N, CA, C and O atoms as a DFTB+ gen file, in Angstrom:
796 C
 N C O
     1  1      83.912     121.275      90.346
     2  2      83.016     121.719      90.962
     3  2      82.930     119.992      92.196
     4  3      83.077     118.789      91.978
     5  1      82.608     120.863      93.479
     6  2      82.427     119.403      93.799
     7  2      80.977     119.363      94.617
     8  3      80.430     120.306      95.188
     9  1      80.490     117.899      94.495
    10  2      79.168     117.630      95.292
    11  2      79.029     117.796      96.428
    12  3      79.741     117.397      97.349
    13  1      77.585     118.735      96.468
    14  2      76.983     119.311      97.962
    15  2      77.139     118.073      99.200
    16  3      77.337     116.905      98.863
    17  1      77.070     118.318     100.094
    18  2      76.720     117.421     100.869
    19  2      75.764     116.595     101.112
    20  3      75.491     117.055     102.221
    21  1      74.853     115.546     100.949
    22  2      73.802     115.272     101.269
    23  2      74.089     113.920     102.421
    24  3      74.798     112.915     102.370
    25  1      72.980     114.589     103.622
    26  2      72.615     113.645     104.091
    27  2      72.429     112.332     104.519
    28  3      72.940     111.469     103.806
    29  1      71.770     111.941     105.598
    30  2      71.107     110.674     105.361
    31  2      69.169     110.854     105.338
    32  3      68.243     110.120     104.995
    33  1      69.261     111.944     105.784
    34  2      68.195     111.884     105.404
    35  2      66.894     111.051     106.386
    36  3      67.024     110.677     107.552
    37  1      65.963     110.945     105.734
    38  2      64.684     109.791     106.687
    39  2      65.027     108.717     106.127
    40  3      64.088     107.933     106.260
    41  1      65.918     108.213     105.532
    42  2      66.583     106.659     104.851
    43  2      67.330     106.765     104.962
    44  3      67.962     107.195     103.997
    45  1      67.974     106.525     106.084
    46  2      69.830     105.982     106.548
    47  2      70.709     105.166     106.105
    48  3      71.937     105.212     106.025
    49  1      69.418     103.917     105.646
    50  2      69.775     102.501     105.073
    51  2      70.549     102.920     103.682
    52  3      71.749     102.764     103.455
    53  1      69.620     103.456     102.861
    54  2      70.370     103.851     101.553
    55  2      71.264     104.435     101.537
    56  3      72.180     104.297     100.727
    57  1      71.210     105.239     102.443
    58  2      72.355     106.530     101.988
    59  2      73.504     105.621     102.664
    60  3      74.558     105.835     102.064
    61  1      73.668     104.696     103.686
    62  2      74.612     104.124     103.850
    63  2      75.508     103.129     102.280
    64  3      76.606     103.199     101.728
    65  1      74.356     102.364     102.120
    66  2      74.617     101.332     100.725
    67  2      74.516     102.136      99.777
    68  3      74.699     101.534      98.719
    69  1      74.231     103.647      99.569
    70  2      74.821     104.073      98.111
    71  2      76.457     104.286      97.915
    72  3      77.092     104.568      96.899
    73  1      76.940     104.017      99.418
    74  2      78.403     104.653      99.619
    75  2      79.160     103.208      99.408
    76  3      80.347     103.001      99.658
    77  1      78.000     102.039      98.776
    78  2      79.267     100.992      98.236
    79  2      79.879     101.304      97.014
    80  3      79.223     101.955      96.201
    81  1      81.476     100.812      96.632
    82  2      82.019     101.039      95.550
    83  2      81.066     100.929      94.311
    84  3      80.001     100.311      94.301
    85  1      81.764     101.814      92.985
    86  2      80.877     101.223      92.339
    87  2      81.663     100.356      90.855
    88  3      81.455     100.515      89.652
    89  1      82.801      99.232      91.746
    90  2      82.644      97.843      91.281
    91  2      81.736      96.900      92.095
    92  3      81.274      95.888      91.568
    93  1      81.474      97.228      93.391
    94  2      80.562      96.382      93.527
    95  2      79.166      96.451      93.355
    96  3      78.286      95.590      93.356
    97  1      79.165      97.466      93.231
    98  2      77.757      97.687      93.226
    99  2      76.922      97.497      91.842
   100  3      75.748      97.162      91.680
   101  1      77.911      97.820      90.924
   102  2      77.831      96.889      89.839
   103  2      77.816      95.068      89.213
   104  3      77.411      94.493      88.204
   105  1      78.516      94.676      90.503
   106  2      78.627      92.959      90.438
   107  2      77.039      92.677      91.338
   108  3      76.384      91.635      91.307
   109  1      76.769      93.702      91.958
   110  2      75.460      93.304      92.520
   111  2      74.382      93.807      91.714
   112  3      74.179      92.829      90.994
   113  1      73.791      94.433      91.459
   114  2      73.159      94.709      90.576
   115  2      73.069      93.576      89.111
   116  3      72.149      93.004      88.526
   117  1      74.105      93.628      88.997
   118  2      74.405      91.927      87.759
   119  2      73.518      90.366      88.953
   120  3      73.419      89.226      88.500
   121  1      73.133      90.657      90.061
   122  2      72.961      89.487      91.269
   123  2      71.603      89.650      91.675
   124  3      70.911      88.789      92.218
   125  1      71.220      90.991      91.328
   126  2      69.747      91.071      92.254
   127  2      69.841      92.365      92.320
   128  3      69.068      92.949      91.560
   129  1      70.427      92.935      92.876
   130  2      70.997      93.845      93.966
   131  2      70.828      93.671      95.030
   132  3      70.119      92.731      95.389
   133  1      71.469      94.591      95.997
   134  2      71.758      94.382      97.513
   135  2      70.811      93.775      97.970
   136  3      69.623      93.840      97.651
   137  1      71.519      92.919      99.042
   138  2      71.195      91.403      99.185
   139  2      70.287      91.529     100.851
   140  3      71.031      91.618     101.828
   141  1      69.176      91.531     101.047
   142  2      68.836      91.435     102.463
   143  2      69.391      91.513     103.558
   144  3      69.028      92.360     104.375
   145  1      70.657      90.419     103.878
   146  2      71.435      90.666     104.765
   147  2      71.993      91.772     104.756
   148  3      71.843      92.566     105.685
   149  1      72.766      92.034     103.664
   150  2      73.384      93.766     103.741
   151  2      72.301      94.530     104.533
   152  3      72.491      94.751     105.729
   153  1      71.670      94.761     104.188
   154  2      70.066      96.268     104.372
   155  2      70.249      95.542     106.401
   156  3      70.701      96.063     107.421
   157  1      69.586      94.094     106.090
   158  2      69.362      94.140     107.638
   159  2      70.727      93.906     108.452
   160  3      70.542      93.874     109.668
   161  1      72.080      93.733     108.034
   162  2      73.046      94.545     108.642
   163  2      73.236      95.594     109.301
   164  3      73.535      95.801     110.477
   165  1      72.922      96.607     107.941
   166  2      73.185      98.089     107.935
   167  2      71.944      98.606     109.384
   168  3      72.038      99.576     110.135
   169  1      71.429      98.088     109.361
   170  2      69.781      98.515     110.387
   171  2      70.153      98.162     111.472
   172  3      69.928      99.008     112.337
   173  1      70.865      96.839     111.984
   174  2      71.534      96.678     113.301
   175  2      72.706      97.491     113.511
   176  3      73.086      97.822     114.634
   177  1      73.171      97.752     112.644
   178  2      75.059      98.666     112.833
   179  2      74.112      99.493     113.475
   180  3      74.092      99.359     114.698
   181  1      72.999     100.645     112.798
   182  2      73.102     101.902     112.447
   183  2      72.651     101.837     114.549
   184  3      72.849     102.954     115.027
   185  1      72.211     100.924     115.499
   186  2      71.746     101.408     116.303
   187  2      73.316     101.414     117.214
   188  3      73.164     101.405     118.436
   189  1      74.775     101.429     116.709
   190  2      75.863     101.048     117.129
   191  2      76.538     102.211     116.603
   192  3      77.269     102.682     117.474
   193  1      76.573     102.721     115.750
   194  2      76.797     103.558     114.763
   195  2      76.288     104.499     114.215
   196  3      75.129     104.312     113.846
   197  1      76.997     106.059     113.894
   198  2      76.180     106.455     112.844
   199  2      75.835     106.681     111.296
   200  3      76.812     106.372     110.614
   201  1      75.234     106.928     110.869
   202  2      75.155     106.630     108.898
   203  2      76.663     106.908     108.784
   204  3      77.270     105.888     108.460
   205  1      77.579     108.168     108.984
   206  2      78.908     108.387     108.775
   207  2      79.756     107.220     108.616
   208  3      80.362     106.472     107.848
   209  1      79.360     107.584     110.079
   210  2      80.573     106.033     111.279
   211  2      80.561     104.626     110.098
   212  3      81.622     104.084     109.786
   213  1      79.339     104.207     109.584
   214  2      79.109     103.093     108.586
   215  2      79.601     103.283     107.543
   216  3      80.311     102.330     107.225
   217  1      79.565     104.649     106.284
   218  2      79.968     104.850     105.169
   219  2      81.705     104.446     105.289
   220  3      82.285     103.578     104.636
   221  1      82.351     105.445     106.418
   222  2      84.011     105.433     106.143
   223  2      84.355     103.677     106.915
   224  3      85.551     103.641     107.203
   225  1      83.815     102.655     107.195
   226  2      83.771     101.580     107.324
   227  2      83.839     100.392     106.426
   228  3      84.329      99.269     106.547
   229  1      82.804     101.375     104.939
   230  2      82.654     100.787     104.212
   231  2      83.811     101.322     103.240
   232  3      84.156     100.633     102.281
   233  1      84.298     102.340     103.457
   234  2      85.541     102.604     102.622
   235  2      86.959     102.477     102.837
   236  3      87.880     102.708     102.053
   237  1      86.993     101.902     104.532
   238  2      88.406     101.572     104.821
   239  2      88.338     100.352     104.272
   240  3      89.336     100.020     103.633
   241  1      86.994      99.189     104.365
   242  2      87.436      98.010     104.383
   243  2      87.880      97.705     103.144
   244  3      88.792      96.893     102.989
   245  1      87.353      98.252     102.247
   246  2      86.756      98.025     100.714
   247  2      88.600      97.993     100.449
   248  3      89.370      97.036     100.371
   249  1      88.825      99.397     100.368
   250  2      90.624      99.368     100.148
   251  2      91.185      98.466     100.750
   252  3      92.034      97.885     100.075
   253  1      91.032      98.063     101.901
   254  2      91.869      97.427     102.693
   255  2      91.994      95.767     102.145
   256  3      93.014      95.081     102.069
   257  1      90.304      95.330     101.733
   258  2      90.605      93.954     101.559
   259  2      90.038      93.721     100.133
   260  3      90.414      92.662      99.630
   261  1      89.417      94.297      99.564
   262  2      88.032      93.714      99.054
   263  2      88.433      94.498      96.952
   264  3      88.088      93.938      95.911
   265  1      89.341      96.076      97.104
   266  2      89.746      96.194      96.324
   267  2      90.363      95.865      95.072
   268  3      90.188      96.439      93.997
   269  1      91.149      94.821      95.336
   270  2      92.020      93.961      94.312
   271  2      91.596      92.948      93.513
   272  3      92.168      92.198      92.723
   273  1      90.048      93.133      94.019
   274  2      89.802      91.483      93.450
   275  2      89.065      91.854      91.953
   276  3      88.312      92.811      91.771
   277  1      89.365      91.121      91.210
   278  2      89.155      90.837      89.587
   279  2      87.991      91.209      89.884
   280  3      87.608      91.310      91.050
   281  1      87.121      91.515      88.645
   282  2      85.971      91.662      88.033
   283  2      85.278      89.980      88.432
   284  3      84.345      89.998      89.235
   285  1      85.536      89.174      88.117
   286  2      84.881      87.867      87.941
   287  2      84.684      87.457      89.453
   288  3      83.616      87.060      89.917
   289  1      86.013      87.628      90.247
   290  2      86.008      87.502      91.556
   291  2      84.914      88.384      92.270
   292  3      84.057      88.019      93.075
   293  1      85.071      89.167      91.957
   294  2      84.028      89.965      92.617
   295  2      82.168      89.825      92.306
   296  3      81.166      89.957      93.008
   297  1      82.342      89.610      91.381
   298  2      81.153      88.992      90.954
   299  2      80.497      87.518      91.939
   300  3      79.486      87.615      92.635
   301  1      81.073      86.600      91.842
   302  2      81.308      85.472      92.577
   303  2      80.965      86.067      93.793
   304  3      79.801      85.944      94.172
   305  1      81.889      86.786      94.579
   306  2      81.768      87.132      96.089
   307  2      80.954      88.326      96.430
   308  3      81.072      88.629      97.617
   309  1      80.191      89.067      95.769
   310  2      79.849      90.318      96.013
   311  2      78.067      90.162      96.882
   312  3      77.497      91.190      97.250
   313  1      77.667      89.302      97.008
   314  2      76.841      89.287      98.086
   315  2      77.883      89.384      99.687
   316  3      77.900      90.265     100.546
   317  1      78.675      88.065      99.586
   318  2      79.295      88.618     100.833
   319  2      80.247      88.865     101.489
   320  3      80.623      88.553     102.619
   321  1      80.893      89.880     100.135
   322  2      81.379      91.639     100.154
   323  2      80.594      92.359     101.113
   324  3      80.761      92.669     102.292
   325  1      79.592      92.554     100.175
   326  2      78.356      93.677     100.540
   327  2      78.397      93.572     101.811
   328  3      78.696      94.624     102.375
   329  1      78.099      92.194     102.844
   330  2      77.805      91.895     103.772
   331  2      78.927      92.427     105.433
   332  3      78.688      92.915     106.537
   333  1      79.871      92.057     104.844
   334  2      81.132      91.902     104.968
   335  2      81.929      93.605     105.348
   336  3      82.834      93.872     106.140
   337  1      81.055      94.604     104.312
   338  2      81.876      96.105     104.919
   339  2      80.924      96.655     105.832
   340  3      81.012      97.865     106.039
   341  1      79.887      95.901     106.516
   342  2      78.729      96.662     106.917
   343  2      78.962      96.358     108.464
   344  3      78.736      97.189     109.343
   345  1      79.565      94.740     108.752
   346  2      78.871      93.982     109.901
   347  2      79.955      94.842     110.962
   348  3      80.757      95.770     110.864
   349  1      79.413      93.868     112.085
   350  2      79.928      94.358     113.380
   351  2      81.706      93.623     113.045
   352  3      82.072      92.534     112.603
   353  1      82.575      95.061     113.595
   354  2      83.874      94.392     113.944
   355  2      84.096      92.713     114.428
   356  3      83.214      91.879     114.636
   357  1      85.276      92.586     114.503
   358  2      85.201      90.880     115.334
   359  2      86.276      91.600     116.240
   360  3      87.450      91.716     115.887
   361  1      85.645      92.202     117.760
   362  2      86.297      92.604     118.869
   363  2      85.674      91.523     119.676
   364  3      84.588      91.001     119.421
   365  1      86.573      91.187     120.823
   366  2      86.099      90.523     122.093
   367  2      86.585      91.700     123.109
   368  3      86.758      91.399     124.290
   369  1      86.716      92.481     122.853
   370  2      87.127      93.308     123.886
   371  2      86.027      94.435     123.812
   372  3      85.317      94.500     124.815
   373  1      85.841      95.060     123.110
   374  2      84.573      96.754     123.275
   375  2      83.741      96.686     121.948
   376  3      84.270      96.328     120.896
   377  1      82.795      96.940     122.009
   378  2      81.849      96.911     121.210
   379  2      81.476      98.348     120.071
   380  3      80.793      98.463     119.053
   381  1      82.482      99.449     121.030
   382  2      83.319     100.335     120.522
   383  2      84.534     100.496     119.706
   384  3      84.993     101.536     119.235
   385  1      84.976      99.290     119.618
   386  2      85.704      98.832     118.929
   387  2      86.059      99.089     117.395
   388  3      85.747      98.097     116.736
   389  1      86.574     100.032     116.673
   390  2      86.036      99.976     114.975
   391  2      87.591      99.306     113.894
   392  3      88.429      99.973     113.288
   393  1      87.505      98.297     113.978
   394  2      88.292      97.565     113.197
   395  2      90.028      97.999     113.408
   396  3      90.847      98.232     112.519
   397  1      90.275      98.007     115.262
   398  2      91.319      97.726     115.894
   399  2      91.234      99.761     116.378
   400  3      92.317     100.314     116.567
   401  1      90.498     100.237     116.453
   402  2      90.610     101.718     116.742
   403  2      89.388     101.805     117.639
   404  3      88.264     101.405     117.336
   405  1      89.669     102.255     118.536
   406  2      89.097     102.635     119.955
   407  2      88.184     103.905     119.783
   408  3      88.812     104.955     119.917
   409  1      86.921     104.036     119.533
   410  2      86.594     105.229     119.169
   411  2      86.123     106.244     120.481
   412  3      85.913     107.393     120.090
   413  1      85.969     106.098     121.583
   414  2      85.477     106.580     122.753
   415  2      87.552     107.052     123.297
   416  3      88.012     108.193     123.317
   417  1      88.116     106.107     123.550
   418  2      89.771     106.944     123.564
   419  2      90.335     107.216     122.815
   420  3      91.480     107.585     123.075
   421  1      89.922     107.200     121.590
   422  2      90.561     107.445     120.222
   423  2      92.413     106.872     120.083
   424  3      93.346     107.604     119.752
   425  1      92.497     105.539     120.410
   426  2      93.909     104.455     120.244
   427  2      93.373     103.287     120.040
   428  3      92.223     102.849     120.010
   429  1      94.641     102.776     119.878
   430  2      94.431     101.680     119.022
   431  2      93.932     100.629     120.285
   432  3      94.091     100.781     121.496
   433  1      93.153      99.311     119.416
   434  2      92.264      98.336     120.338
   435  2      93.395      97.569     120.581
   436  3      93.847      96.917     119.639
   437  1      94.114      97.507     122.013
   438  2      95.200      96.226     122.329
   439  2      94.895      94.657     121.749
   440  3      95.594      93.736     121.327
   441  1      93.510      94.881     121.965
   442  2      92.953      93.018     121.657
   443  2      93.402      92.754     119.809
   444  3      93.979      91.794     119.300
   445  1      93.004      93.691     119.329
   446  2      92.758      93.922     117.888
   447  2      94.315      94.388     117.465
   448  3      94.864      93.594     116.701
   449  1      94.844      95.176     117.726
   450  2      96.082      95.719     117.019
   451  2      97.016      95.331     118.006
   452  3      97.771      96.303     118.006
   453  1      97.544      94.380     119.017
   454  2      98.664      94.318     119.596
   455  2      99.805      94.957     119.201
   456  3     100.122      94.895     118.013
   457  1     100.614      95.681     120.133
   458  2     101.557      96.331     120.058
   459  2     102.029      97.329     118.863
   460  3     103.062      97.572     118.239
   461  1     100.342      97.876     118.916
   462  2     100.609      98.997     117.876
   463  2     100.924      98.489     116.205
   464  3     101.288      99.258     115.315
   465  1     100.687      97.032     116.050
   466  2     100.297      96.411     114.302
   467  2      99.094      97.589     113.987
   468  3      98.446      98.473     114.547
   469  1      99.324      96.812     112.446
   470  2      98.469      97.897     111.535
   471  2      97.808      96.488     110.614
   472  3      97.330      96.647     109.491
   473  1      97.859      95.519     111.099
   474  2      97.423      94.877     110.258
   475  2      95.933      94.223     110.256
   476  3      95.253      93.846     111.210
   477  1      95.614      94.217     108.653
   478  2      94.162      94.384     109.167
   479  2      93.409      92.847     108.356
   480  3      92.731      93.190     107.387
   481  1      93.416      91.577     108.539
   482  2      92.990      90.238     108.494
   483  2      91.622      90.029     108.717
   484  3      90.864      90.068     109.687
   485  1      91.510      89.695     107.015
   486  2      89.637      89.037     107.094
   487  2      89.989      87.757     108.118
   488  3      90.898      86.992     108.442
   489  1      88.545      88.109     108.391
   490  2      88.658      86.837     109.732
   491  2      89.297      85.672     109.673
   492  3      90.039      85.075     110.454
   493  1      88.709      85.362     108.176
   494  2      89.004      83.884     108.079
   495  2      90.211      83.677     107.683
   496  3      90.374      82.662     107.006
   497  1      91.109      84.324     107.894
   498  2      93.123      84.611     107.532
   499  2      93.697      84.259     108.950
   500  3      94.810      83.770     109.141
   501  1      92.604      84.637     110.100
   502  2      93.593      85.101     111.118
   503  2      93.835      83.800     111.594
   504  3      95.005      83.443     111.729
   505  1      92.877      83.006     111.882
   506  2      92.990      81.478     112.687
   507  2      92.638      81.617     114.124
   508  3      92.012      82.489     114.728
   509  1      93.426      80.108     114.645
   510  2      92.710      80.337     116.343
   511  2      93.427      80.098     116.975
   512  3      93.140      79.568     118.048
   513  1      95.194      80.470     116.498
   514  2      96.234      80.241     117.098
   515  2      96.064      81.080     117.923
   516  3      95.180      81.937     117.941
   517  1      97.195      80.834     118.937
   518  2      97.356      81.580     120.285
   519  2      97.665      83.375     119.896
   520  3      97.801      83.393     118.673
   521  1      97.752      84.191     120.203
   522  2      97.921      85.184     119.443
   523  2      99.665      85.418     120.308
   524  3      99.835      85.097     121.484
   525  1     100.739      85.997     119.461
   526  2     102.269      86.334     120.092
   527  2     101.653      87.407     121.093
   528  3     100.592      88.025     121.005
   529  1     102.865      87.446     122.291
   530  2     103.015      88.500     123.256
   531  2     103.493      89.309     122.406
   532  3     103.730      89.279     121.198
   533  1     103.694      90.730     124.026
   534  2     103.981      91.727     122.829
   535  2     105.454      91.978     122.854
   536  3     105.990      92.834     122.149
   537  1     106.098      91.193     123.700
   538  2     107.287      90.450     124.000
   539  2     108.161      90.091     122.724
   540  3     109.214      90.557     122.290
   541  1     107.179      88.921     122.224
   542  2     107.512      88.573     121.046
   543  2     107.332      89.579     119.631
   544  3     108.299      89.814     118.907
   545  1     106.263      90.007     119.417
   546  2     105.918      91.068     118.595
   547  2     107.309      91.819     118.485
   548  3     108.103      91.781     117.545
   549  1     107.409      92.531     119.718
   550  2     108.357      93.560     119.600
   551  2     110.130      93.545     119.062
   552  3     110.965      94.349     118.648
   553  1     110.021      92.046     119.393
   554  2     111.639      91.559     119.378
   555  2     111.600      90.433     117.845
   556  3     112.545      89.672     117.636
   557  1     110.503      90.490     116.984
   558  2     110.407      89.894     115.437
   559  2     110.322      91.029     114.432
   560  3     110.634      90.870     113.252
   561  1     109.853      92.285     114.979
   562  2     109.880      93.686     114.466
   563  2     111.707      93.797     114.543
   564  3     112.427      93.511     113.587
   565  1     112.244      94.303     115.979
   566  2     113.558      94.112     115.701
   567  2     114.140      93.808     115.126
   568  3     114.725      94.665     114.464
   569  1     114.512      92.232     114.860
   570  2     114.937      91.730     114.171
   571  2     114.670      91.819     112.669
   572  3     115.416      91.031     112.088
   573  1     113.875      92.495     111.822
   574  2     113.221      92.542     110.790
   575  2     113.657      93.751     110.594
   576  3     114.274      93.852     109.534
   577  1     113.582      94.668     111.177
   578  2     114.614      95.972     110.859
   579  2     116.629      96.012     110.969
   580  3     117.518      96.413     110.218
   581  1     116.599      95.601     111.824
   582  2     118.058      94.801     111.779
   583  2     118.815      94.380     110.730
   584  3     119.991      94.708     110.571
   585  1     117.943      93.379     109.717
   586  2     117.875      92.566     109.014
   587  2     117.791      93.775     107.328
   588  3     118.564      93.549     106.397
   589  1     116.976      94.701     107.274
   590  2     116.771      95.803     106.510
   591  2     117.891      96.618     106.262
   592  3     118.340      96.855     105.141
   593  1     118.487      97.186     107.691
   594  2     119.337      98.237     107.816
   595  2     120.794      97.377     107.046
   596  3     121.518      97.966     106.244
   597  1     121.014      95.990     107.445
   598  2     122.031      94.841     107.078
   599  2     121.811      95.319     105.572
   600  3     122.579      96.012     104.905
   601  1     120.778      94.871     105.255
   602  2     120.406      94.938     103.644
   603  2     121.015      95.907     102.517
   604  3     121.580      95.677     101.448
   605  1     120.548      97.491     103.429
   606  2     120.866      98.765     103.024
   607  2     121.973      98.468     103.186
   608  3     122.465      97.946     102.186
   609  1     123.205      98.645     104.757
   610  2     124.123      98.652     104.150
   611  2     125.127      97.578     103.111
   612  3     126.228      97.898     102.663
   613  1     124.686      96.742     102.964
   614  2     125.540      95.835     102.148
   615  2     125.197      95.984     100.408
   616  3     125.921      95.457      99.563
   617  1     123.785      96.917     100.021
   618  2     124.092      97.334      99.126
   619  2     125.228      97.881      98.059
   620  3     125.575      97.507      96.939
   621  1     125.663      99.003      98.989
   622  2     126.298      99.698      98.378
   623  2     127.829      99.249      97.852
   624  3     128.417      99.625      96.837
   625  1     128.210      98.442      98.753
   626  2     129.090      97.640      98.560
   627  2     129.619      96.340      97.690
   628  3     130.737      95.929      97.380
   629  1     127.950      95.792      97.391
   630  2     127.878      95.152      96.417
   631  2     127.446      95.912      94.999
   632  3     127.809      95.185      94.074
   633  1     126.797      97.121      94.497
   634  2     127.242      97.339      93.714
   635  2     128.974      97.936      93.148
   636  3     129.637      97.924      92.112
   637  1     129.062      98.239      94.049
   638  2     130.438      99.013      93.865
   639  2     131.427      97.827      93.418
   640  3     132.355      98.247      92.727
   641  1     131.443      96.399      93.660
   642  2     131.932      95.485      93.269
   643  2     131.464      95.135      92.068
   644  3     132.293      95.044      91.162
   645  1     130.571      94.960      91.882
   646  2     129.794      94.482      90.161
   647  2     130.213      95.628      89.192
   648  3     130.514      95.389      88.022
   649  1     130.221      97.081      89.807
   650  2     130.931      97.857      88.860
   651  2     132.611      97.763      88.549
   652  3     133.233      97.674      87.491
   653  1     132.965      97.815      89.709
   654  2     134.757      96.646      89.193
   655  2     135.018      95.721      88.398
   656  3     135.830      95.906      87.492
   657  1     134.386      94.536      88.569
   658  2     134.469      93.716      87.977
   659  2     133.902      93.791      86.732
   660  3     134.575      93.155      85.921
   661  1     133.175      94.182      86.373
   662  2     132.982      94.651      84.951
   663  2     133.553      95.577      84.187
   664  3     133.366      95.644      82.972
   665  1     134.442      96.518      84.980
   666  2     135.236      97.623      84.496
   667  2     137.030      96.438      83.918
   668  3     137.910      96.540      83.064
   669  1     136.665      95.444      85.063
   670  2     138.398      94.601      84.720
   671  2     137.716      93.656      83.329
   672  3     138.468      93.601      82.356
   673  1     136.637      93.080      83.225
   674  2     136.270      92.831      81.725
   675  2     136.194      93.648      80.524
   676  3     136.650      93.076      79.534
   677  1     135.804      94.676      80.354
   678  2     136.176      95.657      79.874
   679  2     137.365      95.823      79.398
   680  3     137.860      95.858      78.272
   681  1     137.751      95.925      80.513
   682  2     139.524      95.747      79.828
   683  2     140.981      94.853      79.757
   684  3     142.162      95.127      79.544
   685  1     140.280      93.758      80.027
   686  2     140.501      92.499      79.111
   687  2     140.876      91.864      80.205
   688  3     141.304      90.782      79.803
   689  1     140.965      91.906      81.335
   690  2     141.255      91.503      82.768
   691  2     140.023      90.769      83.195
   692  3     138.880      90.834      82.744
   693  1     140.593      89.951      84.313
   694  2     139.565      88.359      84.610
   695  2     140.119      88.539      86.104
   696  3     141.030      89.278      86.480
   697  1     139.096      87.416      87.067
   698  2     139.185      87.885      88.430
   699  2     140.501      87.576      88.787
   700  3     140.921      88.078      89.829
   701  1     141.269      86.820      88.106
   702  2     143.043      86.748      88.186
   703  2     144.084      87.340      87.463
   704  3     145.308      87.228      87.523
   705  1     143.457      87.878      86.890
   706  2     144.710      88.270      85.702
   707  2     144.647      90.025      85.725
   708  3     143.617      90.544      86.154
   709  1     145.808      90.914      85.237
   710  2     145.703      92.407      85.477
   711  2     145.359      92.989      84.091
   712  3     145.598      92.636      82.937
   713  1     144.505      94.332      84.829
   714  2     144.176      94.928      83.932
   715  2     145.089      95.301      82.367
   716  3     146.039      96.079      82.279
   717  1     144.383      94.379      81.081
   718  2     145.210      94.857      79.885
   719  2     145.879      93.356      79.259
   720  3     146.321      93.074      78.145
   721  1     145.758      92.713      80.273
   722  2     146.286      91.140      79.949
   723  2     145.542      90.499      79.363
   724  3     144.316      90.434      79.456
   725  1     146.604      89.709      78.379
   726  2     145.548      88.890      76.759
   727  2     145.286      87.454      77.375
   728  3     145.829      87.250      78.460
   729  1     144.644      86.590      76.914
   730  2     145.331      85.573      77.378
   731  2     145.489      84.971      76.324
   732  3     145.034      85.475      75.297
   733  1     146.178      83.725      76.276
   734  2     147.459      83.259      75.417
   735  2     146.506      82.578      74.439
   736  3     145.374      82.163      74.688
   737  1     147.256      82.531      73.123
   738  2     146.849      81.846      71.817
   739  2     146.502      80.717      71.465
   740  3     145.633      80.172      70.785
   741  1     147.939      80.317      72.477
   742  2     148.182      78.671      71.845
   743  2     148.857      77.815      73.440
   744  3     148.671      78.240      74.580
   745  1     149.371      76.986      73.193
   746  2     149.998      76.371      74.489
   747  2     151.369      77.020      74.556
   748  3     152.236      77.289      73.724
   749  1     151.175      77.228      76.419
   750  2     151.900      78.356      76.590
   751  2     152.390      79.459      76.333
   752  3     153.397      80.064      76.702
   753  1     151.269      79.725      75.415
   754  2     151.305      81.341      75.201
   755  2     151.900      81.277      73.766
   756  3     151.844      82.412      73.294
   757  1     152.372      80.519      73.007
   758  2     153.134      80.300      71.521
   759  2     152.248      79.384      70.558
   760  3     152.194      78.168      70.379
   761  1     151.416      80.738      69.884
   762  2     150.381      80.786      69.177
   763  2     150.572      79.070      67.951
   764  3     151.510      79.060      67.153
   765  1     149.823      78.129      67.998
   766  2     149.952      77.405      67.665
   767  2     151.063      76.389      68.303
   768  3     151.710      75.668      67.543
   769  1     151.200      76.361      69.240
   770  2     151.944      75.460      69.837
   771  2     151.394      74.459      70.840
   772  3     151.936      74.288      71.931
   773  1     149.902      73.556      70.308
   774  2     149.423      72.857      71.087
   775  2     150.041      71.241      71.567
   776  3     150.451      70.525      70.654
   777  1     150.084      70.768      72.846
   778  2     151.394      69.390      73.291
   779  2     151.017      68.270      71.976
   780  3     151.903      67.609      71.435
   781  1     149.332      68.175      71.513
   782  2     148.939      67.353      70.168
   783  2     148.996      67.734      68.901
   784  3     148.575      66.947      68.053
   785  1     149.360      68.613      68.625
   786  2     149.031      69.522      67.753
   787  2     146.951      69.853      67.484
   788  3     146.059      69.498      68.255
   789  1     146.859      70.310      66.682
   790  2     145.642      70.147      66.165
   791  2     144.738      70.284      64.949
   792  3     144.886      71.018      63.972
   793  1     143.994      69.618      65.160
   794  2     142.931      68.550      64.034
   795  2     143.866      67.026      64.445
   796  3     143.551      65.952      63.934
C-alpha cells in the first residue's frame, strides 16, 4: 500500500527536513536534533527553490556523497551533513544550477560539468586548480576507452593461453616438452646413473 502524498502545507521547513534519510535523522537525534544552521539554510533556499526541489536535492546528495558513511562517521559529521544536503550549489555561473543541471534550460551546466562529465565531488575534494579544457578531457576519455577496448580484446587470448598451458601440465608436458613426455628419472635418463652417485 503506497503512502498518500502529503504536501509541504504551512510549514515547508519541517516538510523538507523530514526528508532527511533515516540514518542521518537517528544521528541528529543523538546530537540533539536538527541544527539551527540547517533549518536556517532551508529557509534561505526556499526563496530559490520549491520544497519539492529541496527534497530532491537532499535525496540526490545523500546517495552521491554520504550514504556510504559508517554509523560512527555519520554521528560525528551529522550536523555538517545536514547543512550540506540543503545548501546552495557551488556554481559560479548560474543560481539556477542544481548540482550541475540548469533547471531553466534543462541542460548540463558547462561550468560544473564540463564536457558532459558526471562527477559530483565534495567541495573540499575539488581543490583550486585550473580546470582542464574540453579538448583535454575529451582526449583523456578517448585514451581510457582505447585502453579498456584493448584490455577486452586481450582477455580471450590470455584465457586461451592459460587453458592451453593447464592442459599441457595435466598431460605431463611443460613449456618445452611435448604432451605425454615424462622427465628423466636419473642423469641422462638412466635411473640411478648420477655422475657422482647418490648420497
